[in-house]
C-alpha positions in Angstrom: 15.1 -5.2 12.0 13.1 -5.2 8.8 14.4 -5.2 5.3 13.1 -6.5 2.0 14.7 -9.0 -0.3 13.5 -11.4 -3.0 16.2 -13.9 -2.0 18.1 -14.5 1.2 21.3 -12.5 1.7 24.6 -14.2 0.6 25.5 -15.2 4.1 22.1 -16.8 4.9 20.6 -20.0 3.8 16.8 -20.7 3.5 16.0 -23.7 5.6 12.3 -23.7 5.1 9.4 -21.8 3.6 6.6 -21.7 6.1 3.7 -20.1 4.3 2.1 -16.9 3.1 1.7 -13.8 5.3 -0.6 -10.9 4.7 -1.9 -7.9 6.7 -3.6 -4.6 6.1 -3.9 -1.4 8.0 -6.6 1.2 7.5 -6.6 4.9 8.6 -8.4 8.1 7.8 -6.8 10.2 5.1 -5.7 13.7 6.3 -6.6 15.1 2.9 -10.3 14.5 3.6 -10.4 16.1 7.1 -12.4 19.3 7.8 -9.2 21.0 8.9 -8.0 20.6 5.4 -10.2 23.5 4.4 -8.1 26.0 6.4 -4.8 24.1 6.2 -2.2 24.9 3.5 -1.7 22.3 0.9 2.0 21.8 2.0 0.9 21.1 5.6 -1.7 18.7 4.3 0.9 16.9 2.2 3.3 16.7 5.1 0.5 15.3 7.3 -0.1 12.6 4.7 3.6 11.7 4.4 3.9 11.3 8.2 0.8 9.1 8.1 2.3 6.9 5.3 5.4 6.4 7.4 3.5 5.5 10.5 1.2 3.1 8.7 4.2 1.5 7.0 5.8 0.9 10.4 2.6 -0.4 12.0 2.2 -2.8 9.0 5.7 -4.1 9.3 5.3 -4.7 13.0 2.1 -6.7 12.4 3.7 -8.7 9.7 6.7 -9.4 11.9 4.5 -10.7 14.7 2.7 -13.0 12.3 6.1 -14.3 11.1 7.2 -15.0 14.7 3.8 -16.8 15.3 4.5 -18.9 12.2 7.9 -19.9 13.6 9.8 -18.0 10.9 12.5 -15.4 11.2 12.3 -13.7 7.8 9.9 -12.5 5.0 10.9 -13.1 1.5 9.3 -11.3 -1.5 7.7 -8.7 0.8 5.4 -6.3 -1.1 3.7 -3.2 0.4 1.1 -1.1 -1.4 -0.9 2.0 -0.5 -4.5 2.5 -1.7 -6.1 5.9 -1.5 -9.7 5.2 -1.0 -10.9 8.8 -0.9 -13.2 9.6 2.0 -13.0 6.1 3.3 -9.3 6.5 4.1 -5.9 5.0 3.3 -5.4 1.2 3.1 -1.9 -0.2 3.4 -1.4 -3.9 2.4 1.6 -6.1 2.9 2.2 -9.6 1.6 5.2 -12.0 1.6 6.4 -15.5 2.3 7.4 -16.6 5.8 10.8 -18.3 5.8 13.3 -19.6 8.3 16.8 -18.6 7.5 20.0 -19.7 9.1 23.3 -17.8 9.0 26.3 -19.6 7.4 29.6 -18.8 9.0 33.0 -20.1 7.9 34.5 -22.6 10.4 38.2 -22.6 11.4 38.7 -25.4 8.9 37.5 -23.3 6.0 34.0 -24.9 5.5 30.8 -23.2 6.2 27.8 -24.6 8.0 24.4 -23.3 8.9 24.0 -21.6 12.3 20.6 -20.7 13.6 20.0 -17.0 14.2 18.9 -17.9 17.7 22.3 -19.4 18.4 24.2 -16.2 17.5 
């Protein structure tokens, strides 16, 4: 599961910040393919939108793997940007802070304490 937040959700507590994470993915731009000469602009735009979605998913998976390698379970302050480099392609960059969050659950006595996500 991947979502973006500047701060931990209300029911989570940040136990530790483990470092910076960054990744980039590069792919050819469908707007600059030879088939674009005979393809309608709408079809070309749809191909580019599908590519943006795929690249975004690939980037998030790579970031997630780096977070797990860094012993974290969350990315805080995640930012993603697309750069259209013309004939050299599309570059997608992602950055964020690796964090370890724990879930706080109310106990039967009314108090709440941290519970590791691994324990849930």
